[in-house]
N, C-alpha and C positions, 0 to 999 in steps of 0.2 A: 868186949871190943866188937866193933861193927865189921861185918863181912861185906865186901863189895863183890858185885858180879864182875865177870870179865869185861862186859860192856862198860860198866861204871869205872873200872880201873883204867880202861883205855881212854874214856872221856876225861877222867881226872888227869891222866898223863898229858893229854893234849892241852888241857887248860893250863896246867903248870908250865908246859913248854911255851905256850903263848905268853904267860906271865913273865917268864924268864926273858923272852925276846923283847917284851915291852920294857922291862927293867933296864935292858942294855941299850935301849933307844936313846938317842941324844935329847929327845923331847920328853923323857920320863920325868924329869924334874927341872924346873927353871933354875938357872944359875943364880947365885947370890946377887942381890941388887937388881934383879930383872924387874922391870915395871911393865905391867900389862897396859896395853893401849898405845904404846909407842910403835910397835911393829905388828900390824894386824896379821900378817902371814904367820909369824912365829906364834902369835896368840892363838890362832886357829889350830896350829899343830899341837901346842901344849894342851889346849882344850880337848882336842880329839884324843890325845893320849890319855887324858884324865877320864874321858867318857869310856874309852876302851877298858881302862882299869876297873871302872865301876861295873861294866858288863861282865868282865872276867870274875870279879869277886862275887857278883850276884849268882853267876852260874856255878861257881864253886860252893857257895852257900846252899843253893838249891840241890846240888848233888849230895852234899853232906846231909841235908834233911831227908832226901829220898833214901839214902843208905840207912840212916838212923830209923826211919819209919818202916823199913822193910821187914 
């Protein structure tokens, strides 16, 4: 089992908290039947949410690799 430092645990907790907040966001997932291109404001919000998800997942992956390689 990998051992995290205190700093890594704190970073992991912060990333998971951000992921939870993003998941509860109304723009986390388009509703069924949503068509991109009809409302550019909502499209931007959905795309921003998706980009934030990608950043969070990348940061979590990098943290996992750092802990594993330690």
